[in-house]
C-alpha positions as a printed Julia matrix, in Angstrom:
149×3 Matrix{Float64}:
 108.1   28.73   -88.72
 111.2   29.41   -91.37
 111.63  31.78   -93.2
 114.85  31.12   -95.02
 114.67  31.76   -99.12
 117.51  29.18  -100.73
 119.89  31.29  -102.42
 119.44  29.84  -105.82
 115.48  30.69  -105.49
 114.69  34.21  -106.51
 111.03  35.75  -105.79
 110.24  39.18  -105.77
 108.3   38.99  -102.51
 108.64  36.96   -99.56
 105.2   37.41   -97.69
 104.57  35.32   -94.4
 101.75  35.41   -92.01
 102.2   33.56   -88.89
 100.65  33.08   -85.45
 104.26  34.11   -84.3
 104.03  36.01   -80.58
 100.37  36.74   -79.56
 102.29  39.94   -78.24
 100.43  41.37   -81.24
  97.06  40.92   -79.56
  98.02  42.08   -75.88
  98.75  45.38   -78.1
  95.96  46.13   -80.84
  93.47  43.36   -79.97
  91.4   41.81   -82.29
  91.06  45.2    -83.78
  94.25  44.64   -86.0
  97.01  42.32   -87.12
 100.47  43.42   -86.93
 102.67  44.36   -90.2
 106.84  44.37   -89.95
 109.02  44.28   -92.96
 111.74  45.54   -94.97
 110.15  46.78   -98.06
 108.07  50.05   -98.28
 105.86  49.42  -101.12
 105.58  46.32   -99.98
 103.99  47.34   -96.41
 101.99  49.61   -97.86
 100.44  47.64  -100.5
  99.44  44.7    -97.9
  98.06  47.96   -95.53
  96.2   49.02   -98.71
  94.97  45.16   -99.19
  93.88  44.59   -95.5
  92.19  47.62   -95.55
  90.08  46.72   -98.74
  88.78  43.6    -97.4
  88.5   44.2    -94.02
  91.94  42.71   -92.73
  93.18  45.8    -91.66
  97.06  46.06   -90.63
  98.9   47.88   -87.93
 102.52  48.58   -88.65
 104.97  48.21   -86.46
 108.78  48.7    -85.83
 111.31  46.58   -86.96
 115.32  45.96   -86.76
 115.98  49.03   -84.25
 118.64  48.9    -82.17
 116.59  48.89   -79.65
 114.8   45.03   -80.9
 118.82  44.05   -81.73
 119.61  44.19   -78.2
 117.23  41.61   -77.19
 118.69  39.38   -79.84
 122.09  39.51   -78.05
 122.84  36.13   -76.2
 126.4   35.1    -74.14
 125.32  31.2    -76.06
 124.26  31.78   -79.5
 124.75  34.04   -82.64
 120.98  35.39   -81.78
 118.55  34.77   -78.79
 115.29  34.13   -80.64
 113.27  36.52   -78.22
 113.6   39.27   -75.65
 113.77  37.44   -71.78
 111.68  40.3    -70.41
 108.47  40.17   -73.1
 108.99  43.8    -74.09
 108.32  44.47   -77.47
 107.59  40.8    -78.7
 105.97  41.28   -82.04
 109.15  43.64   -83.11
 111.53  41.5    -81.52
 110.27  38.31   -83.32
 110.08  39.92   -86.03
 113.11  41.43   -86.27
 114.5   37.87   -85.1
 113.05  36.77   -88.76
 114.93  39.94   -90.14
 118.08  37.97   -89.74
 117.31  35.39   -92.21
 116.18  37.37   -94.71
 118.25  38.69   -97.98
 118.97  42.51   -97.29
 117.59  42.98  -100.74
 114.7   40.49  -100.35
 111.53  42.86   -99.83
 109.84  41.47   -97.24
 106.95  41.74   -94.66
 105.74  39.69   -91.91
 102.17  39.22   -90.81
 101.73  38.88   -87.54
  98.26  37.32   -86.89
  98.38  35.78   -83.72
  95.13  37.31   -82.13
  92.96  36.74   -84.69
  92.79  33.19   -85.84
  89.95  32.79   -83.21
  87.06  34.17   -81.2
  86.3   37.41   -84.12
  83.15  37.69   -83.19
  83.04  40.83   -85.27
  83.59  39.35   -87.98
  80.67  38.41   -90.14
  82.62  35.7    -91.63
  82.7   32.15   -89.52
  82.45  34.13   -85.88
  82.39  31.2    -83.59
  84.93  28.87   -85.41
  88.89  29.08   -86.94
  88.58  32.82   -88.29
  90.49  32.17   -91.92
  92.36  35.27   -90.87
  94.67  36.4    -93.76
  92.93  34.35   -96.63
  91.25  37.25   -97.87
  94.41  39.24   -97.02
  96.44  37.62   -99.0
  94.49  37.24  -101.99
  93.84  41.24  -102.45
  97.55  41.81  -101.75
  98.38  39.48  -104.82
  95.43  40.71  -106.57
  96.8   43.99  -106.05
 100.52  43.0   -106.9
  99.48  41.63  -110.15
  97.96  44.92  -111.11
 101.31  47.0   -110.37
 103.27  44.93  -112.33
 101.13  45.13  -115.43
 101.16  48.24  -115.64
């Protein structure tokens, strides 16, 4: 997954959803996907969208010195994750944050645990879940409505 926006491309929001680490599933199970980002309004909009479409999100921290320390390397500018596995979902999103322009509103949704085995969902419970389709649709509708106001 790559989260780099070309400098000549301007966008209002940068939203990525990926099965990034699997660490979200360890901490949240299949009840929530994790949500991390740098913009409180976009984070709030995503949480609202998730609640309205039954694809809920749990906001987790990023870009904190405690997570940045895991990215330090003796051999490269950045390490791509923590060696010890502690806080992996937040460490991975902190890594992604390094590739987002400082003024670019951005969120990352880690949906690794949500891709299969969602037996509690009524939509395709025994196949690939399609998790995120309803969420991204609801979020885009919400953003479009806010922009019209």
